[in-house]
C-alpha positions in Angstrom: -132.7 56.2 33.2 -129.6 56.5 31.1 -129.8 60.3 31.1 -130.1 60.3 34.9 -127.1 58.0 35.3 -125.0 60.2 32.9 -126.1 63.4 34.7 -125.1 61.9 38.1 -121.7 60.8 36.7 -121.0 64.3 35.3 -122.1 65.8 38.7 -119.8 63.4 40.5 -116.8 64.4 38.3 -117.5 68.1 38.9 -117.5 67.5 42.7 -114.4 65.4 42.6 -112.7 68.1 40.5 -113.7 70.8 43.0 -112.4 68.8 45.9 -109.1 68.2 44.2 -108.4 71.9 43.5 -105.4 73.2 45.4 -105.7 76.3 47.6 -105.1 79.5 45.7 -101.5 80.8 45.9 -100.8 84.0 47.8 -100.9 87.1 45.6 -97.5 88.1 44.2 -97.2 91.3 46.2 -97.8 89.3 49.4 -95.2 86.7 48.4 -92.6 89.4 47.8 -93.4 91.3 51.0 -93.3 88.1 53.2 -90.1 86.8 51.6 -88.3 90.1 52.0 -89.3 90.5 55.7 -88.5 86.8 56.6 -85.1 87.0 54.9 -84.3 90.2 56.8 -85.6 89.1 60.1 -84.0 85.6 60.1 -80.8 86.6 58.1 -81.6 83.9 55.5 -78.7 83.4 53.0 -79.4 84.1 49.4 -78.7 80.4 48.5 -81.6 79.3 50.7 -84.9 79.3 48.7 -88.1 80.4 50.4 -91.3 78.8 49.1 -94.3 80.8 50.3 -97.3 78.5 50.5 -101.0 79.5 49.8 -102.9 81.5 52.3 -105.5 79.6 54.2 -108.0 80.2 57.0 -106.8 80.1 60.5 -108.3 79.6 64.0 -107.2 83.2 64.9 -109.5 86.1 64.0 -108.1 88.5 61.4 -105.2 86.3 60.5 -104.6 83.9 57.6 -102.3 80.9 58.0 -99.4 80.1 55.6 -96.5 77.7 55.4 -93.0 78.8 54.4 -90.6 76.1 53.2 -86.9 76.8 53.6 -85.0 74.9 50.9 -81.3 74.6 51.4 -79.9 72.5 48.5 -82.8 70.0 48.8 -82.9 70.0 52.6 -86.3 71.3 53.3 -87.9 72.6 56.6 -91.5 73.9 56.9 -92.4 76.7 59.3 -95.9 78.0 60.1 -96.8 81.6 60.1 -99.8 83.8 60.6 -100.4 86.8 58.3 -102.7 89.6 59.4 -105.5 90.3 56.9 -104.4 93.9 56.7 -100.9 92.6 55.7 -99.2 94.6 58.4 -98.1 91.8 60.8 -96.5 88.4 60.3 -96.3 86.0 63.3 -94.2 82.9 63.6 -96.3 80.0 65.0 -94.8 77.3 67.2 -97.2 74.7 68.4 -96.1 72.6 71.5 -98.1 69.5 72.2 -98.0 69.2 76.0 -99.2 65.6 75.8 -95.9 64.5 74.3 -92.4 64.3 75.8 -90.2 65.8 73.0 -87.0 64.6 74.7 -88.4 61.0 74.8 -89.5 61.3 71.2 -85.9 62.1 70.2 -84.5 59.1 72.1 -86.9 56.8 70.3 -85.4 57.9 67.0 -81.9 56.8 68.0 -81.0 53.2 67.3 -78.5 52.0 69.9 -78.8 48.3 69.3 -75.4 46.6 69.3 -73.6 49.7 70.3 -70.7 49.5 72.9 -71.6 51.1 76.2 -69.9 52.5 79.2 -71.6 52.9 82.6 -74.6 51.3 84.2 -76.6 49.1 81.7 -79.9 49.8 83.6 -79.3 53.5 84.1 -82.3 55.8 83.9 -80.1 58.5 82.2 -78.6 57.7 78.8 -76.0 60.0 77.2 -75.7 59.4 73.4 -72.8 61.2 71.8 -72.5 61.6 68.0 -68.7 61.4 67.5 -66.1 62.0 64.8 -62.7 60.4 65.5 -60.8 63.2 63.6 -62.7 66.1 65.2 -60.5 67.9 67.8 -63.5 69.1 69.7 -64.7 65.5 70.0 -61.4 64.7 71.6 -62.0 67.4 74.2 -65.5 66.0 74.9 -64.1 62.5 75.1 -61.4 63.6 77.5 -64.1 65.1 79.8 -66.3 62.1 79.6 -63.6 59.4 80.1 -62.5 58.9 82.7 -63.7 61.9 84.7 -67.5 61.9 84.2 -67.6 58.1 83.8 -66.1 57.8 87.3 -68.6 60.3 88.8 -71.7 59.0 87.1 -70.7 55.4 86.2 -73.4 53.8 88.3 -76.1 56.3 87.3 -75.5 57.1 83.6 -75.1 55.0 80.4 -72.7 56.4 77.8 -73.1 55.4 74.1 -71.3 56.7 71.0 -72.8 56.9 67.5 -70.9 57.8 64.3 -71.1 61.2 62.7 -67.8 61.6 60.7 -67.6 64.9 58.9 -66.1 63.5 55.7 -66.0 66.9 54.0 -63.3 68.2 56.4 -62.0 65.0 58.0 -60.8 62.6 55.3 -59.9 59.6 57.5 -62.9 59.9 59.9 -65.1 57.4 58.1 -62.3 54.8 57.8 -61.7 55.2 61.5 -65.4 54.7 62.3 -65.6 51.6 60.2 -62.5 50.1 61.9 -64.0 50.9 65.3 -67.2 49.1 64.4 -65.2 46.1 63.2 -63.7 45.9 66.7 -67.1 46.5 68.4 -68.6 43.6 66.5 -66.3 41.3 68.5 -65.5 43.1 71.7 -66.8 46.4 73.3 -63.6 46.9 75.3 -61.6 46.8 72.1 -63.9 49.5 70.6 -63.4 51.8 73.6 -59.7 51.3 73.8 -59.5 52.2 70.1 -61.7 55.2 70.7 -59.6 56.3 73.7 -56.3 56.0 71.8 -57.5 57.8 68.7 -59.0 60.7 70.6 -55.8 61.0 72.6 -53.5 60.7 69.6 -55.1 62.3 66.6 -51.9 64.0 65.7 -50.2 60.6 65.2 -52.7 59.7 62.5 -52.7 63.2 61.0 -48.9 63.2 60.8 -48.7 59.9 58.9 -47.0 60.6 55.5 -47.5 59.0 52.1 -50.4 57.7 49.9 -52.9 56.0 52.1 -50.8 56.5 55.2 -53.7 57.6 57.4 -55.7 54.5 56.6 -52.7 52.2 57.0 -52.0 53.7 60.4 -55.7 53.2 61.4 -55.7 49.5 60.2 -52.5 48.8 62.1 -54.0 50.3 65.3 -57.2 48.2 64.8 -55.1 45.0 64.4 -53.1 45.9 67.6 -56.3 46.2 69.5 -57.6 43.0 68.1 -54.5 41.2 69.2 -54.6 42.8 72.7 -58.1 41.6 73.3 -57.6 38.2 71.7 -60.1 38.7 68.9 -60.4 36.7 65.8 -57.8 38.7 63.9 -58.4 37.2 60.5 -62.1 38.1 60.8 -61.2 41.6 62.0 -58.8 42.2 59.2 -61.4 41.0 56.6 -63.8 43.5 58.1 -61.3 46.3 58.1 -60.3 45.5 54.4 -63.9 45.5 53.3 -64.6 49.0 54.7 -68.3 48.5 54.6 -69.6 51.9 55.7 -73.3 51.3 55.5 -73.7 51.3 59.3 -71.7 54.5 59.6 -73.8 56.2 56.8 -77.0 55.1 58.5 -75.8 56.6 61.8 -75.0 59.9 60.0 -78.5 59.9 58.3 -80.1 59.3 61.7 -78.2 62.2 63.2 -79.3 64.5 60.4 -83.0 63.6 61.1 -82.7 64.6 64.8 -80.8 67.8 64.2 -77.1 66.9 64.3 -75.1 69.1 62.0 -71.8 69.4 63.8 -69.7 67.4 66.3 -69.7 66.6 69.1 -73.5 66.5 69.6 -74.7 64.7 72.7 -78.3 63.8 73.7 -78.8 63.3 77.4 -82.2 61.6 77.7 -83.1 63.6 74.6 -81.7 67.0 75.6 -79.2 68.2 73.1 -75.7 69.4 74.1 -73.9 71.1 71.2 -70.1 71.2 71.2 -67.3 70.4 73.7 -68.9 72.5 76.4 -67.0 73.0 79.8 -67.2 70.0 82.1 -69.3 71.9 84.6 -71.9 72.4 81.9 -72.0 68.7 81.2 -72.4 68.1 84.9 -75.4 70.5 85.0 -77.1 68.6 82.1 -76.5 65.2 83.6 -77.6 66.3 87.1 -80.8 67.8 85.7 -81.5 64.5 83.9 -80.9 62.5 87.0 -83.2 64.8 89.1 -85.9 64.4 86.4 -85.5 60.7 86.6 -85.7 60.7 90.4 -82.1 59.6 90.8 -79.7 61.0 93.4 -77.0 63.3 92.0 -73.4 62.4 92.9 -71.1 64.7 94.8 -68.7 66.6 92.5 -65.1 67.5 93.1 -64.1 71.0 92.1 -63.3 71.1 88.4 -60.7 73.3 86.8 -62.2 75.9 84.5 -62.3 75.0 80.8 -62.8 77.4 77.9 -66.0 76.8 75.9 -65.4 75.6 72.4 -67.5 75.5 69.3 -68.4 72.3 67.5 -66.8 71.1 64.3 -69.0 71.8 61.2 -68.7 70.7 57.6 -67.7 73.4 55.2 -70.6 75.2 53.4 
């Protein structure tokens, strides 16, 4: 009986060991071939590492499946490929689950609790803009949204701002976002007045001279808004002095997870709009979202042409 138990135990360990074995790595010649072709086809920079996963069986005849991980300084993204068994063809695989609404999935990942809003609270179309108070392109987007598009869509669309300051290139952007949130904690109108003023007067802050002059100017502006809106100024100043940027950092992290890498970046019911695009392009996106939601599209006045601009990006 003891011999039988020991034999069974040894057999069990062997089976467990077999099940735990990783899939074999792709042969070195295949790894070199795939990496060379992928780098060439997609213009992958040298600093981005490509990790070629093991070959595995696929549902497609005459093709093996493999995963390639793009590693850019720790930011990793997996992509699926099919490699012909004769090693002459590599196919990129993109699976689209038609049972899921990808736009709706994006919106579920964005936390808008407590954020100041403009427009209709019960609107079926929500436009969420990741903003940077020091970004010139964000100012152009802001100018298009408020008051022009707000007036046109105010009873049909809800506008919300999230923080995405590019600290690498905009040294006072985080401080401005914290101050704005201190105002928002007491009064939404104070937040929007602060945002309107900053986006319309970035040069005033940029031109401030002396050590800490930018932040001093931002704190003064926040205090002025607090007084204008009859806020608890002592509480506001304590918040401004503390400069607790956890909420701002959380918003930035959230943006990273849904594909924000530059500003402005707007999501209209989940559809991404990159950069300060011309106002007619914004109208087209908003109108399409309204139509999809079964809401009548407002009449539009002729808009002056605007040059398309590129979004602000952090330095590489």
